[in-house]
C-alpha positions in Angstrom: 11.2 19.8 13.0 11.9 23.4 11.8 9.9 24.9 8.9 9.8 28.2 7.1 6.4 29.7 6.3 7.8 31.9 3.5 9.4 28.9 1.8 6.2 26.8 2.2 4.2 29.6 0.7 6.5 29.6 -2.3 6.3 25.9 -2.7 2.5 25.9 -2.5 2.4 28.4 -5.4 4.9 26.8 -7.7 4.6 23.1 -7.2 2.0 21.0 -9.1 -0.6 19.3 -7.0 1.0 15.9 -6.8 4.5 17.2 -5.9 3.0 19.4 -3.2 1.0 16.5 -1.7 4.2 14.4 -1.6 6.1 17.3 0.1 3.4 17.6 2.8 3.4 13.8 3.4 7.2 13.9 3.7 7.0 16.8 6.2 4.5 14.8 8.3 6.6 11.7 8.2 9.7 13.7 9.3 7.7 15.2 12.2 6.5 11.8 13.4 10.1 10.4 13.2 11.3 13.5 15.2 8.8 12.5 17.9 10.3 9.0 18.0 7.2 7.4 16.4 7.6 4.2 14.4 5.9 5.3 11.2 4.8 3.7 7.9 3.0 5.9 5.4 1.0 4.4 2.5 -1.1 6.3 0.0 -2.4 5.8 -3.4 -2.0 8.6 -5.9 -3.5 7.5 -9.2 -3.3 10.1 -12.0 -6.8 9.2 -13.2 -8.5 8.9 -9.8 -10.4 11.9 -8.3 -9.3 11.0 -4.7 -6.3 10.0 -2.7 -6.4 7.3 -0.1 -3.9 7.4 2.7 -2.9 5.2 5.6 -0.5 6.1 8.5 0.6 3.3 10.7 2.0 5.0 13.8 3.4 2.9 16.6 1.3 0.0 15.4 -2.0 1.9 15.2 -3.5 2.7 11.8 -5.0 6.1 10.8 -6.6 6.6 7.4 -7.7 9.5 5.3 -9.4 10.0 2.0 -9.3 13.4 0.2 -10.7 14.4 -3.1 -8.0 15.9 -5.4 -10.2 19.0 -5.9 -10.1 19.5 -2.1 -6.3 19.1 -2.2 -6.1 21.7 -4.9 -8.3 24.1 -2.9 -6.3 23.6 0.3 -3.0 24.2 -1.5 -4.3 27.5 -2.9 -6.0 28.5 0.4 -2.8 28.7 2.6 0.6 27.0 2.7 -0.3 24.7 5.6 -4.0 24.1 5.0 -3.4 20.6 3.5 -1.2 19.6 6.5 -3.8 20.8 8.9 -6.5 18.8 7.1 -4.6 15.6 7.3 -3.4 16.1 10.9 -7.0 16.9 11.9 -8.1 13.6 10.3 -5.5 11.8 12.4 -6.6 13.6 15.6 -10.2 12.6 14.9 -9.0 9.0 14.9 -7.4 9.4 18.3 -3.8 10.5 17.5 -2.4 12.9 20.1 -0.3 15.8 18.8 2.8 17.0 20.5 4.3 20.5 20.3 6.8 21.6 17.6 7.6 24.6 15.4 6.0 22.8 12.5 2.7 22.0 14.4 2.6 25.6 15.7 2.7 26.9 12.1 0.0 24.6 11.0 -2.5 25.5 13.7 -1.7 29.2 14.0 
């Protein structure tokens, strides 16, 4: 998957928190599909809740994450790929093995 750091920086600045979160999740899903992974992404974004629960089912294995919305906001402001990195790191901690790609390189630069 190809990604533009300049475009991502712009999106991080102009998108509201919920839209940016959905964009990041969509990018992650596209990357997993590009790797040939059977992927189901589930998450619960409730406007009133102070956290987001997520579940990735990748090739039959489940990987979950929980992030406070305040943390999501801070990551979005910190750098264009900070939120991606946080979620990928949560998957790695649960045993997911990353492969190389342009997108992954930008996240972990």
